[in-house]
PDB file of N, CA, C and O in Angstrom:
ATOM      1  N   MET A   1     127.868  77.217 162.379  1.00  0.00           N
ATOM      2  CA  MET A   1     126.643  76.404 162.975  1.00  0.00           C
ATOM      3  C   MET A   1     126.658  76.684 164.204  1.00  0.00           C
ATOM      4  O   MET A   1     127.759  76.618 164.752  1.00  0.00           O
ATOM      5  N   GLY A   2     125.560  77.050 164.969  1.00  0.00           N
ATOM      6  CA  GLY A   2     125.671  76.802 166.621  1.00  0.00           C
ATOM      7  C   GLY A   2     124.229  76.074 166.344  1.00  0.00           C
ATOM      8  O   GLY A   2     123.504  76.295 165.374  1.00  0.00           O
ATOM      9  N   ALA A   3     123.970  75.129 167.447  1.00  0.00           N
ATOM     10  CA  ALA A   3     122.711  74.727 168.258  1.00  0.00           C
ATOM     11  C   ALA A   3     122.534  74.683 169.531  1.00  0.00           C
ATOM     12  O   ALA A   3     123.418  74.191 170.231  1.00  0.00           O
ATOM     13  N   THR A   4     121.548  75.105 170.007  1.00  0.00           N
ATOM     14  CA  THR A   4     121.554  75.326 171.108  1.00  0.00           C
ATOM     15  C   THR A   4     120.615  74.140 171.653  1.00  0.00           C
ATOM     16  O   THR A   4     119.567  74.123 171.006  1.00  0.00           O
ATOM     17  N   ARG A   5     120.671  73.009 172.774  1.00  0.00           N
ATOM     18  CA  ARG A   5     120.378  71.872 172.745  1.00  0.00           C
ATOM     19  C   ARG A   5     119.359  72.118 173.574  1.00  0.00           C
ATOM     20  O   ARG A   5     119.827  72.695 174.555  1.00  0.00           O
ATOM     21  N   PRO A   6     118.089  71.962 173.692  1.00  0.00           N
ATOM     22  CA  PRO A   6     117.126  72.046 174.727  1.00  0.00           C
ATOM     23  C   PRO A   6     117.560  71.112 176.504  1.00  0.00           C
ATOM     24  O   PRO A   6     118.465  70.282 176.592  1.00  0.00           O
ATOM     25  N   SER A   7     116.970  71.395 177.288  1.00  0.00           N
ATOM     26  CA  SER A   7     117.335  71.092 178.610  1.00  0.00           C
ATOM     27  C   SER A   7     116.713  69.851 179.057  1.00  0.00           C
ATOM     28  O   SER A   7     115.903  69.546 178.182  1.00  0.00           O
ATOM     29  N   GLY A   8     116.700  69.118 179.851  1.00  0.00           N
ATOM     30  CA  GLY A   8     115.864  68.217 180.452  1.00  0.00           C
ATOM     31  C   GLY A   8     116.057  66.830 179.836  1.00  0.00           C
ATOM     32  O   GLY A   8     116.827  66.708 178.883  1.00  0.00           O
ATOM     33  N   ASP A   9     115.379  65.752 180.344  1.00  0.00           N
ATOM     34  CA  ASP A   9     115.467  64.319 180.165  1.00  0.00           C
ATOM     35  C   ASP A   9     115.057  64.120 178.810  1.00  0.00           C
ATOM     36  O   ASP A   9     115.720  63.312 178.160  1.00  0.00           O
ATOM     37  N   LEU A  10     113.836  64.849 178.103  1.00  0.00           N
ATOM     38  CA  LEU A  10     113.367  64.574 176.651  1.00  0.00           C
ATOM     39  C   LEU A  10     113.972  65.500 175.804  1.00  0.00           C
ATOM     40  O   LEU A  10     113.250  65.932 174.906  1.00  0.00           O
ATOM     41  N   TRP A  11     115.382  66.010 175.877  1.00  0.00           N
ATOM     42  CA  TRP A  11     115.722  67.031 175.295  1.00  0.00           C
ATOM     43  C   TRP A  11     115.777  66.531 173.856  1.00  0.00           C
ATOM     44  O   TRP A  11     115.200  67.300 173.087  1.00  0.00           O
ATOM     45  N   PRO A  12     116.323  65.437 173.269  1.00  0.00           N
ATOM     46  CA  PRO A  12     116.468  65.109 171.981  1.00  0.00           C
ATOM     47  C   PRO A  12     114.835  65.874 171.070  1.00  0.00           C
ATOM     48  O   PRO A  12     114.715  66.566 170.059  1.00  0.00           O
ATOM     49  N   TYR A  13     113.885  65.328 172.008  1.00  0.00           N
ATOM     50  CA  TYR A  13     112.222  65.461 171.222  1.00  0.00           C
ATOM     51  C   TYR A  13     111.617  66.837 171.302  1.00  0.00           C
ATOM     52  O   TYR A  13     110.496  67.065 170.847  1.00  0.00           O
ATOM     53  N   GLN A  14     112.686  68.150 172.132  1.00  0.00           N
ATOM     54  CA  GLN A  14     112.188  69.292 172.220  1.00  0.00           C
ATOM     55  C   GLN A  14     112.725  70.070 171.049  1.00  0.00           C
ATOM     56  O   GLN A  14     113.453  69.553 170.201  1.00  0.00           O
ATOM     57  N   GLU A  15     112.344  71.327 171.030  1.00  0.00           N
ATOM     58  CA  GLU A  15     112.773  72.305 169.688  1.00  0.00           C
ATOM     59  C   GLU A  15     114.344  72.713 170.195  1.00  0.00           C
ATOM     60  O   GLU A  15     114.885  72.881 171.287  1.00  0.00           O
ATOM     61  N   PHE A  16     114.705  72.767 168.969  1.00  0.00           N
ATOM     62  CA  PHE A  16     116.370  73.199 169.201  1.00  0.00           C
ATOM     63  C   PHE A  16     116.036  74.509 168.452  1.00  0.00           C
ATOM     64  O   PHE A  16     115.146  74.811 167.656  1.00  0.00           O
ATOM     65  N   LYS A  17     117.266  75.296 169.098  1.00  0.00           N
ATOM     66  CA  LYS A  17     117.373  76.595 168.202  1.00  0.00           C
ATOM     67  C   LYS A  17     119.098  76.408 167.319  1.00  0.00           C
ATOM     68  O   LYS A  17     120.169  76.101 167.844  1.00  0.00           O
ATOM     69  N   ILE A  18     118.880  76.644 166.231  1.00  0.00           N
ATOM     70  CA  ILE A  18     119.864  76.960 165.439  1.00  0.00           C
ATOM     71  C   ILE A  18     120.146  78.346 164.732  1.00  0.00           C
ATOM     72  O   ILE A  18     119.366  79.169 164.252  1.00  0.00           O
ATOM     73  N   ALA A  19     121.305  78.330 164.814  1.00  0.00           N
ATOM     74  CA  ALA A  19     121.988  79.483 164.077  1.00  0.00           C
ATOM     75  C   ALA A  19     123.199  79.346 162.545  1.00  0.00           C
ATOM     76  O   ALA A  19     124.219  78.657 162.511  1.00  0.00           O
ATOM     77  N   LEU A  20     122.863  79.892 161.859  1.00  0.00           N
ATOM     78  CA  LEU A  20     123.528  79.610 160.505  1.00  0.00           C
ATOM     79  C   LEU A  20     124.398  80.827 160.021  1.00  0.00           C
ATOM     80  O   LEU A  20     123.980  81.984 160.003  1.00  0.00           O
ATOM     81  N   SER A  21     125.557  80.464 159.661  1.00  0.00           N
ATOM     82  CA  SER A  21     126.166  81.500 158.931  1.00  0.00           C
ATOM     83  C   SER A  21     126.967  81.026 158.016  1.00  0.00           C
ATOM     84  O   SER A  21     127.557  79.953 158.133  1.00  0.00           O
ATOM     85  N   VAL A  22     127.077  82.009 156.748  1.00  0.00           N
ATOM     86  CA  VAL A  22     128.340  81.414 155.781  1.00  0.00           C
ATOM     87  C   VAL A  22     128.284  82.506 154.985  1.00  0.00           C
ATOM     88  O   VAL A  22     127.307  83.201 154.704  1.00  0.00           O
ATOM     89  N   THR A  23     129.487  82.605 154.620  1.00  0.00           N
ATOM     90  CA  THR A  23     130.258  83.787 153.861  1.00  0.00           C
ATOM     91  C   THR A  23     130.831  83.433 152.749  1.00  0.00           C
ATOM     92  O   THR A  23     131.778  82.646 152.767  1.00  0.00           O
ATOM     93  N   ASP A  24     130.318  83.989 151.534  1.00  0.00           N
ATOM     94  CA  ASP A  24     130.914  83.792 150.118  1.00  0.00           C
ATOM     95  C   ASP A  24     132.502  84.803 149.859  1.00  0.00           C
ATOM     96  O   ASP A  24     132.782  85.998 149.756  1.00  0.00           O
ATOM     97  N   THR A  25     133.261  83.449 149.838  1.00  0.00           N
ATOM     98  CA  THR A  25     134.527  83.706 149.810  1.00  0.00           C
ATOM     99  C   THR A  25     135.440  83.842 148.281  1.00  0.00           C
ATOM    100  O   THR A  25     136.618  84.184 148.174  1.00  0.00           O
ATOM    101  N   SER A  26     134.705  83.547 147.431  1.00  0.00           N
ATOM    102  CA  SER A  26     135.169  83.495 146.152  1.00  0.00           C
ATOM    103  C   SER A  26     134.582  84.244 145.247  1.00  0.00           C
ATOM    104  O   SER A  26     133.352  84.266 145.197  1.00  0.00           O
ATOM    105  N   ALA A  27     135.363  84.997 144.365  1.00  0.00           N
ATOM    106  CA  ALA A  27     134.870  85.712 143.286  1.00  0.00           C
ATOM    107  C   ALA A  27     134.536  85.136 141.860  1.00  0.00           C
ATOM    108  O   ALA A  27     134.701  85.711 140.785  1.00  0.00           O
ATOM    109  N   ASP A  28     133.940  83.647 142.122  1.00  0.00           N
ATOM    110  CA  ASP A  28     133.739  82.642 140.993  1.00  0.00           C
ATOM    111  C   ASP A  28     132.504  82.947 140.170  1.00  0.00           C
ATOM    112  O   ASP A  28     132.493  82.426 139.054  1.00  0.00           O
ATOM    113  N   GLY A  29     131.525  83.647 140.488  1.00  0.00           N
ATOM    114  CA  GLY A  29     130.230  83.573 139.826  1.00  0.00           C
ATOM    115  C   GLY A  29     129.390  82.846 140.498  1.00  0.00           C
ATOM    116  O   GLY A  29     128.178  83.018 140.371  1.00  0.00           O
ATOM    117  N   HIS A  30     129.986  81.783 141.438  1.00  0.00           N
ATOM    118  CA  HIS A  30     129.039  80.737 141.831  1.00  0.00           C
ATOM    119  C   HIS A  30     128.179  81.150 142.978  1.00  0.00           C
ATOM    120  O   HIS A  30     128.720  82.133 143.485  1.00  0.00           O
ATOM    121  N   HIS A  31     126.947  80.805 143.696  1.00  0.00           N
ATOM    122  CA  HIS A  31     126.352  81.332 144.728  1.00  0.00           C
ATOM    123  C   HIS A  31     126.894  80.271 145.668  1.00  0.00           C
ATOM    124  O   HIS A  31     127.730  79.440 145.313  1.00  0.00           O
ATOM    125  N   VAL A  32     126.340  80.350 146.966  1.00  0.00           N
ATOM    126  CA  VAL A  32     126.873  79.456 148.121  1.00  0.00           C
ATOM    127  C   VAL A  32     125.245  79.298 148.807  1.00  0.00           C
ATOM    128  O   VAL A  32     124.446  80.226 148.928  1.00  0.00           O
ATOM    129  N   ARG A  33     125.063  78.131 149.132  1.00  0.00           N
ATOM    130  CA  ARG A  33     123.907  77.564 150.343  1.00  0.00           C
ATOM    131  C   ARG A  33     124.562  76.928 151.368  1.00  0.00           C
ATOM    132  O   ARG A  33     125.723  76.522 151.313  1.00  0.00           O
ATOM    133  N   ILE A  34     123.708  76.831 152.438  1.00  0.00           N
ATOM    134  CA  ILE A  34     123.765  76.026 153.816  1.00  0.00           C
ATOM    135  C   ILE A  34     122.581  75.621 154.417  1.00  0.00           C
ATOM    136  O   ILE A  34     121.539  76.274 154.363  1.00  0.00           O
ATOM    137  N   ARG A  35     122.701  74.672 154.927  1.00  0.00           N
ATOM    138  CA  ARG A  35     121.715  73.958 155.433  1.00  0.00           C
ATOM    139  C   ARG A  35     121.977  72.986 156.797  1.00  0.00           C
ATOM    140  O   ARG A  35     123.094  72.556 157.085  1.00  0.00           O
ATOM    141  N   PHE A  36     121.082  72.786 157.374  1.00  0.00           N
ATOM    142  CA  PHE A  36     121.076  71.988 158.715  1.00  0.00           C
ATOM    143  C   PHE A  36     120.931  70.523 158.246  1.00  0.00           C
ATOM    144  O   PHE A  36     120.190  70.102 157.358  1.00  0.00           O
ATOM    145  N   LEU A  37     121.808  69.821 159.041  1.00  0.00           N
ATOM    146  CA  LEU A  37     121.662  68.580 158.960  1.00  0.00           C
ATOM    147  C   LEU A  37     121.513  67.750 160.776  1.00  0.00           C
ATOM    148  O   LEU A  37     122.027  68.157 161.818  1.00  0.00           O
ATOM    149  N   SER A  38     120.742  66.677 160.589  1.00  0.00           N
ATOM    150  CA  SER A  38     120.256  66.097 161.641  1.00  0.00           C
ATOM    151  C   SER A  38     120.491  64.613 161.658  1.00  0.00           C
ATOM    152  O   SER A  38     120.671  63.965 160.626  1.00  0.00           O
ATOM    153  N   LYS A  39     120.485  64.115 162.824  1.00  0.00           N
ATOM    154  CA  LYS A  39     120.298  62.763 162.606  1.00  0.00           C
ATOM    155  C   LYS A  39     119.360  62.308 164.030  1.00  0.00           C
ATOM    156  O   LYS A  39     119.380  63.005 165.044  1.00  0.00           O
ATOM    157  N   ALA A  40     118.717  61.298 163.943  1.00  0.00           N
ATOM    158  CA  ALA A  40     117.417  60.840 164.787  1.00  0.00           C
ATOM    159  C   ALA A  40     118.257  60.187 165.723  1.00  0.00           C
ATOM    160  O   ALA A  40     119.407  59.784 165.548  1.00  0.00           O
ATOM    161  N   VAL A  41     117.346  60.115 167.028  1.00  0.00           N
ATOM    162  CA  VAL A  41     117.523  59.149 167.965  1.00  0.00           C
ATOM    163  C   VAL A  41     118.072  57.602 167.804  1.00  0.00           C
ATOM    164  O   VAL A  41     116.990  57.030 167.670  1.00  0.00           O
ATOM    165  N   GLY A  42     118.945  56.692 167.741  1.00  0.00           N
ATOM    166  CA  GLY A  42     118.950  55.532 167.493  1.00  0.00           C
ATOM    167  C   GLY A  42     119.122  55.491 166.098  1.00  0.00           C
ATOM    168  O   GLY A  42     119.003  54.337 165.688  1.00  0.00           O
ATOM    169  N   SER A  43     119.395  56.438 165.072  1.00  0.00           N
ATOM    170  CA  SER A  43     119.837  56.098 163.801  1.00  0.00           C
ATOM    171  C   SER A  43     120.890  56.886 163.231  1.00  0.00           C
ATOM    172  O   SER A  43     121.050  58.060 163.566  1.00  0.00           O
ATOM    173  N   SER A  44     121.805  56.160 162.171  1.00  0.00           N
ATOM    174  CA  SER A  44     122.690  56.939 161.679  1.00  0.00           C
ATOM    175  C   SER A  44     122.363  57.355 160.225  1.00  0.00           C
ATOM    176  O   SER A  44     123.245  57.644 159.417  1.00  0.00           O
ATOM    177  N   ALA A  45     121.029  57.366 159.939  1.00  0.00           N
ATOM    178  CA  ALA A  45     120.712  58.197 158.537  1.00  0.00           C
ATOM    179  C   ALA A  45     120.480  59.638 159.038  1.00  0.00           C
ATOM    180  O   ALA A  45     119.886  60.012 160.049  1.00  0.00           O
ATOM    181  N   THR A  46     121.075  60.326 158.109  1.00  0.00           N
ATOM    182  CA  THR A  46     120.942  61.758 158.214  1.00  0.00           C
ATOM    183  C   THR A  46     119.912  62.458 157.366  1.00  0.00           C
ATOM    184  O   THR A  46     119.681  62.275 156.171  1.00  0.00           O
ATOM    185  N   THR A  47     119.180  63.518 158.428  1.00  0.00           N
ATOM    186  CA  THR A  47     118.168  64.275 157.601  1.00  0.00           C
ATOM    187  C   THR A  47     118.596  65.386 156.986  1.00  0.00           C
ATOM    188  O   THR A  47     119.355  65.961 157.766  1.00  0.00           O
ATOM    189  N   THR A  48     118.471  66.094 155.784  1.00  0.00           N
ATOM    190  CA  THR A  48     118.670  67.325 155.310  1.00  0.00           C
ATOM    191  C   THR A  48     117.693  68.073 155.374  1.00  0.00           C
ATOM    192  O   THR A  48     116.607  67.591 155.054  1.00  0.00           O
ATOM    193  N   TRP A  49     117.757  69.458 155.796  1.00  0.00           N
ATOM    194  CA  TRP A  49     116.678  70.300 155.916  1.00  0.00           C
ATOM    195  C   TRP A  49     116.854  71.182 154.647  1.00  0.00           C
ATOM    196  O   TRP A  49     117.695  70.969 153.774  1.00  0.00           O
ATOM    197  N   ALA A  50     115.944  72.210 154.657  1.00  0.00           N
ATOM    198  CA  ALA A  50     116.032  72.974 153.381  1.00  0.00           C
ATOM    199  C   ALA A  50     117.615  73.890 153.157  1.00  0.00           C
ATOM    200  O   ALA A  50     118.215  74.300 154.151  1.00  0.00           O
ATOM    201  N   TRP A  51     117.963  74.042 152.243  1.00  0.00           N
ATOM    202  CA  TRP A  51     118.688  74.597 151.561  1.00  0.00           C
ATOM    203  C   TRP A  51     118.443  76.302 151.752  1.00  0.00           C
ATOM    204  O   TRP A  51     117.344  76.717 151.384  1.00  0.00           O
ATOM    205  N   HIS A  52     119.527  77.403 152.369  1.00  0.00           N
ATOM    206  CA  HIS A  52     119.316  78.857 152.359  1.00  0.00           C
ATOM    207  C   HIS A  52     120.525  79.663 151.263  1.00  0.00           C
ATOM    208  O   HIS A  52     121.728  79.710 151.520  1.00  0.00           O
ATOM    209  N   SER A  53     120.224  79.938 150.686  1.00  0.00           N
ATOM    210  CA  SER A  53     121.259  80.420 149.512  1.00  0.00           C
ATOM    211  C   SER A  53     121.665  82.157 149.794  1.00  0.00           C
ATOM    212  O   SER A  53     120.967  82.989 150.375  1.00  0.00           O
ATOM    213  N   LEU A  54     122.929  82.333 149.210  1.00  0.00           N
ATOM    214  CA  LEU A  54     123.053  83.377 149.665  1.00  0.00           C
ATOM    215  C   LEU A  54     123.927  83.787 148.093  1.00  0.00           C
ATOM    216  O   LEU A  54     125.130  83.580 147.934  1.00  0.00           O
ATOM    217  N   THR A  55     123.097  84.336 147.143  1.00  0.00           N
ATOM    218  CA  THR A  55     123.295  84.698 145.821  1.00  0.00           C
ATOM    219  C   THR A  55     123.951  86.466 145.694  1.00  0.00           C
ATOM    220  O   THR A  55     124.203  86.969 144.599  1.00  0.00           O
ATOM    221  N   ALA A  56     124.109  87.082 146.796  1.00  0.00           N
ATOM    222  CA  ALA A  56     124.557  88.451 146.903  1.00  0.00           C
ATOM    223  C   ALA A  56     126.036  88.441 146.444  1.00  0.00           C
ATOM    224  O   ALA A  56     126.282  89.614 146.164  1.00  0.00           O
ATOM    225  N   GLY A  57     126.852  87.885 146.285  1.00  0.00           N
ATOM    226  CA  GLY A  57     128.244  87.692 145.762  1.00  0.00           C
ATOM    227  C   GLY A  57     129.257  87.682 146.745  1.00  0.00           C
ATOM    228  O   GLY A  57     128.984  87.734 147.944  1.00  0.00           O
ATOM    229  N   SER A  58     130.559  87.609 146.254  1.00  0.00           N
ATOM    230  CA  SER A  58     131.916  87.577 147.088  1.00  0.00           C
ATOM    231  C   SER A  58     131.839  88.816 148.091  1.00  0.00           C
ATOM    232  O   SER A  58     131.510  89.982 147.870  1.00  0.00           O
ATOM    233  N   GLY A  59     132.282  88.131 149.366  1.00  0.00           N
ATOM    234  CA  GLY A  59     132.447  89.199 150.588  1.00  0.00           C
ATOM    235  C   GLY A  59     131.089  89.148 151.212  1.00  0.00           C
ATOM    236  O   GLY A  59     131.176  89.296 152.431  1.00  0.00           O
ATOM    237  N   GLU A  60     129.968  89.000 150.822  1.00  0.00           N
ATOM    238  CA  GLU A  60     128.482  88.962 151.483  1.00  0.00           C
ATOM    239  C   GLU A  60     128.321  87.519 152.352  1.00  0.00           C
ATOM    240  O   GLU A  60     128.760  86.450 151.929  1.00  0.00           O
ATOM    241  N   THR A  61     127.764  87.644 153.366  1.00  0.00           N
ATOM    242  CA  THR A  61     127.635  86.713 154.486  1.00  0.00           C
ATOM    243  C   THR A  61     125.843  86.724 154.916  1.00  0.00           C
ATOM    244  O   THR A  61     125.137  87.617 155.384  1.00  0.00           O
ATOM    245  N   LEU A  62     125.616  85.647 154.608  1.00  0.00           N
ATOM    246  CA  LEU A  62     124.365  85.321 155.338  1.00  0.00           C
ATOM    247  C   LEU A  62     124.253  84.509 156.638  1.00  0.00           C
ATOM    248  O   LEU A  62     124.875  83.487 156.930  1.00  0.00           O
ATOM    249  N   THR A  63     123.471  85.073 157.251  1.00  0.00           N
ATOM    250  CA  THR A  63     122.930  84.532 158.952  1.00  0.00           C
ATOM    251  C   THR A  63     121.645  84.887 159.249  1.00  0.00           C
ATOM    252  O   THR A  63     121.071  85.972 159.154  1.00  0.00           O
ATOM    253  N   LEU A  64     121.161  83.476 159.743  1.00  0.00           N
ATOM    254  CA  LEU A  64     119.873  83.163 159.758  1.00  0.00           C
ATOM    255  C   LEU A  64     120.073  82.347 160.996  1.00  0.00           C
ATOM    256  O   LEU A  64     121.008  81.583 161.238  1.00  0.00           O
ATOM    257  N   SER A  65     118.883  82.681 161.849  1.00  0.00           N
ATOM    258  CA  SER A  65     118.357  81.952 162.869  1.00  0.00           C
ATOM    259  C   SER A  65     116.979  80.941 162.615  1.00  0.00           C
ATOM    260  O   SER A  65     115.964  81.286 162.009  1.00  0.00           O
ATOM    261  N   THR A  66     117.163  79.960 163.078  1.00  0.00           N
ATOM    262  CA  THR A  66     115.834  78.865 162.983  1.00  0.00           C
ATOM    263  C   THR A  66     115.461  78.312 163.915  1.00  0.00           C
ATOM    264  O   THR A  66     115.750  78.865 164.976  1.00  0.00           O
ATOM    265  N   THR A  67     114.883  77.359 163.981  1.00  0.00           N
ATOM    266  CA  THR A  67     114.663  75.999 164.890  1.00  0.00           C
ATOM    267  C   THR A  67     114.242  74.690 164.411  1.00  0.00           C
ATOM    268  O   THR A  67     113.368  74.694 163.545  1.00  0.00           O
ATOM    269  N   ALA A  68     114.658  73.666 164.776  1.00  0.00           N
ATOM    270  CA  ALA A  68     114.226  72.205 164.084  1.00  0.00           C
ATOM    271  C   ALA A  68     113.598  71.255 165.547  1.00  0.00           C
ATOM    272  O   ALA A  68     113.790  71.241 166.763  1.00  0.00           O
ATOM    273  N   GLN A  69     112.937  70.683 164.749  1.00  0.00           N
ATOM    274  CA  GLN A  69     112.078  69.714 166.037  1.00  0.00           C
ATOM    275  C   GLN A  69     111.624  68.188 165.003  1.00  0.00           C
ATOM    276  O   GLN A  69     111.290  68.363 163.831  1.00  0.00           O
ATOM    277  N   THR A  70     111.662  67.011 165.500  1.00  0.00           N
ATOM    278  CA  THR A  70     111.429  66.264 164.803  1.00  0.00           C
ATOM    279  C   THR A  70     110.535  65.083 165.975  1.00  0.00           C
ATOM    280  O   THR A  70     110.707  65.237 167.184  1.00  0.00           O
ATOM    281  N   SER A  71     109.685  64.040 165.493  1.00  0.00           N
ATOM    282  CA  SER A  71     109.016  63.642 166.582  1.00  0.00           C
ATOM    283  C   SER A  71     109.680  62.189 166.461  1.00  0.00           C
ATOM    284  O   SER A  71     109.028  61.199 166.793  1.00  0.00           O
ATOM    285  N   ASN A  72     111.105  62.074 165.937  1.00  0.00           N
ATOM    286  CA  ASN A  72     112.308  60.995 166.343  1.00  0.00           C
ATOM    287  C   ASN A  72     113.223  61.416 166.829  1.00  0.00           C
ATOM    288  O   ASN A  72     114.242  60.727 166.800  1.00  0.00           O
ATOM    289  N   GLY A  73     113.247  62.747 167.491  1.00  0.00           N
ATOM    290  CA  GLY A  73     114.156  63.458 168.203  1.00  0.00           C
ATOM    291  C   GLY A  73     115.518  63.586 167.467  1.00  0.00           C
ATOM    292  O   GLY A  73     115.778  62.796 166.560  1.00  0.00           O
ATOM    293  N   ILE A  74     116.284  64.434 167.783  1.00  0.00           N
ATOM    294  CA  ILE A  74     117.474  64.962 167.297  1.00  0.00           C
ATOM    295  C   ILE A  74     118.766  64.752 168.275  1.00  0.00           C
ATOM    296  O   ILE A  74     119.048  65.446 169.252  1.00  0.00           O
ATOM    297  N   ALA A  75     119.523  63.558 167.741  1.00  0.00           N
ATOM    298  CA  ALA A  75     120.795  62.996 168.341  1.00  0.00           C
ATOM    299  C   ALA A  75     121.940  63.941 167.996  1.00  0.00           C
ATOM    300  O   ALA A  75     122.500  64.479 168.951  1.00  0.00           O
ATOM    301  N   GLU A  76     122.315  64.185 166.917  1.00  0.00           N
ATOM    302  CA  GLU A  76     123.260  64.732 166.418  1.00  0.00           C
ATOM    303  C   GLU A  76     122.874  66.054 165.399  1.00  0.00           C
ATOM    304  O   GLU A  76     121.885  66.049 164.666  1.00  0.00           O
ATOM    305  N   THR A  77     123.676  66.988 165.481  1.00  0.00           N
ATOM    306  CA  THR A  77     123.210  68.035 164.507  1.00  0.00           C
ATOM    307  C   THR A  77     124.729  68.831 163.952  1.00  0.00           C
ATOM    308  O   THR A  77     125.732  69.185 164.571  1.00  0.00           O
ATOM    309  N   GLY A  78     124.335  68.910 162.465  1.00  0.00           N
ATOM    310  CA  GLY A  78     125.254  69.035 161.712  1.00  0.00           C
ATOM    311  C   GLY A  78     124.876  70.873 160.581  1.00  0.00           C
ATOM    312  O   GLY A  78     124.012  71.731 160.763  1.00  0.00           O
ATOM    313  N   VAL A  79     125.893  70.781 159.605  1.00  0.00           N
ATOM    314  CA  VAL A  79     125.874  71.690 158.756  1.00  0.00           C
ATOM    315  C   VAL A  79     126.619  71.424 157.399  1.00  0.00           C
ATOM    316  O   VAL A  79     127.805  71.097 157.441  1.00  0.00           O
ATOM    317  N   GLU A  80     126.000  71.545 156.256  1.00  0.00           N
ATOM    318  CA  GLU A  80     126.553  71.473 155.029  1.00  0.00           C
ATOM    319  C   GLU A  80     126.645  72.602 154.540  1.00  0.00           C
ATOM    320  O   GLU A  80     125.625  73.276 154.682  1.00  0.00           O
ATOM    321  N   VAL A  81     127.575  73.141 153.950  1.00  0.00           N
ATOM    322  CA  VAL A  81     127.967  74.375 152.991  1.00  0.00           C
ATOM    323  C   VAL A  81     128.318  74.099 151.604  1.00  0.00           C
ATOM    324  O   VAL A  81     129.323  73.389 151.559  1.00  0.00           O
ATOM    325  N   ALA A  82     127.823  74.424 150.374  1.00  0.00           N
ATOM    326  CA  ALA A  82     128.046  73.781 149.181  1.00  0.00           C
ATOM    327  C   ALA A  82     128.224  75.347 148.455  1.00  0.00           C
ATOM    328  O   ALA A  82     128.053  76.452 148.970  1.00  0.00           O
ATOM    329  N   ARG A  83     128.591  75.020 147.201  1.00  0.00           N
ATOM    330  CA  ARG A  83     128.742  76.343 146.076  1.00  0.00           C
ATOM    331  C   ARG A  83     127.754  75.597 145.142  1.00  0.00           C
ATOM    332  O   ARG A  83     127.515  74.391 145.186  1.00  0.00           O
ATOM    333  N   PHE A  84     127.272  76.414 144.375  1.00  0.00           N
ATOM    334  CA  PHE A  84     126.413  76.154 143.170  1.00  0.00           C
ATOM    335  C   PHE A  84     126.326  76.854 142.050  1.00  0.00           C
ATOM    336  O   PHE A  84     126.595  78.054 141.993  1.00  0.00           O
ATOM    337  N   GLU A  85     125.909  76.093 140.991  1.00  0.00           N
ATOM    338  CA  GLU A  85     125.679  76.722 139.689  1.00  0.00           C
ATOM    339  C   GLU A  85     124.386  76.531 139.544  1.00  0.00           C
ATOM    340  O   GLU A  85     123.945  75.416 139.267  1.00  0.00           O
ATOM    341  N   GLY A  86     123.661  77.520 139.701  1.00  0.00           N
ATOM    342  CA  GLY A  86     122.437  77.399 139.572  1.00  0.00           C
ATOM    343  C   GLY A  86     121.528  76.422 140.492  1.00  0.00           C
ATOM    344  O   GLY A  86     120.993  76.990 141.444  1.00  0.00           O
ATOM    345  N   ASP A  87     121.264  74.971 140.341  1.00  0.00           N
ATOM    346  CA  ASP A  87     120.648  74.216 140.975  1.00  0.00           C
ATOM    347  C   ASP A  87     121.389  72.944 140.898  1.00  0.00           C
ATOM    348  O   ASP A  87     120.949  71.810 141.084  1.00  0.00           O
ATOM    349  N   THR A  88     122.713  73.352 140.561  1.00  0.00           N
ATOM    350  CA  THR A  88     123.631  71.939 140.390  1.00  0.00           C
ATOM    351  C   THR A  88     124.649  72.297 141.717  1.00  0.00           C
ATOM    352  O   THR A  88     124.785  73.461 142.093  1.00  0.00           O
ATOM    353  N   LYS A  89     125.187  71.414 142.228  1.00  0.00           N
ATOM    354  CA  LYS A  89     125.861  71.358 143.269  1.00  0.00           C
ATOM    355  C   LYS A  89     127.403  71.204 142.886  1.00  0.00           C
ATOM    356  O   LYS A  89     127.691  70.134 142.350  1.00  0.00           O
ATOM    357  N   LEU A  90     128.311  72.013 143.062  1.00  0.00           N
ATOM    358  CA  LEU A  90     129.370  71.756 142.800  1.00  0.00           C
ATOM    359  C   LEU A  90     130.526  71.494 143.532  1.00  0.00           C
ATOM    360  O   LEU A  90     131.575  71.155 142.985  1.00  0.00           O
ATOM    361  N   ASN A  91     130.389  71.643 144.839  1.00  0.00           N
ATOM    362  CA  ASN A  91     131.357  70.832 145.888  1.00  0.00           C
ATOM    363  C   ASN A  91     130.546  71.137 147.160  1.00  0.00           C
ATOM    364  O   ASN A  91     129.672  71.991 147.011  1.00  0.00           O
ATOM    365  N   SER A  92     130.692  70.525 148.536  1.00  0.00           N
ATOM    366  CA  SER A  92     130.326  70.546 149.311  1.00  0.00           C
ATOM    367  C   SER A  92     131.212  70.201 150.503  1.00  0.00           C
ATOM    368  O   SER A  92     132.203  69.494 150.324  1.00  0.00           O
ATOM    369  N   CYS A  93     130.835  70.764 151.963  1.00  0.00           N
ATOM    370  CA  CYS A  93     131.549  70.343 152.800  1.00  0.00           C
ATOM    371  C   CYS A  93     130.578  69.964 154.187  1.00  0.00           C
ATOM    372  O   CYS A  93     129.631  70.743 154.297  1.00  0.00           O
ATOM    373  N   THR A  94     130.649  68.970 155.194  1.00  0.00           N
ATOM    374  CA  THR A  94     129.806  69.038 156.097  1.00  0.00           C
ATOM    375  C   THR A  94     130.966  68.744 157.453  1.00  0.00           C
ATOM    376  O   THR A  94     132.090  68.251 157.546  1.00  0.00           O
ATOM    377  N   ASP A  95     129.914  69.385 158.437  1.00  0.00           N
ATOM    378  CA  ASP A  95     130.642  69.359 159.832  1.00  0.00           C
ATOM    379  C   ASP A  95     129.345  68.999 161.007  1.00  0.00           C
ATOM    380  O   ASP A  95     128.224  69.468 161.206  1.00  0.00           O
ATOM    381  N   TRP A  96     130.042  68.081 161.538  1.00  0.00           N
ATOM    382  CA  TRP A  96     128.881  67.561 162.563  1.00  0.00           C
ATOM    383  C   TRP A  96     129.408  67.806 163.898  1.00  0.00           C
ATOM    384  O   TRP A  96     130.534  67.402 164.188  1.00  0.00           O
ATOM    385  N   THR A  97     128.591  68.516 164.843  1.00  0.00           N
ATOM    386  CA  THR A  97     128.997  68.994 166.259  1.00  0.00           C
ATOM    387  C   THR A  97     128.508  68.187 167.251  1.00  0.00           C
ATOM    388  O   THR A  97     128.749  68.443 168.430  1.00  0.00           O
TER     389      THR A  97
END
């Protein structure tokens, strides 16, 4: 995951450019999903954004670009990657940048 932080004094309240990428490395019959995470200015609560699914199978990669902006600002950015069986999350990991 990569996030390009806006410039200027009001950067937390402006639009962030987000790049997400995930590769399915296990031939286990499950699919993977990835989503952007953020924390607002002055808050420790995590905002979870929409999941993006990779269902093409092992060895395949999903890469996408999007943007994020909230009225409460974005102080921290992160990513969650998870393995799913249907709509059931089996396991996941997160990373904050």
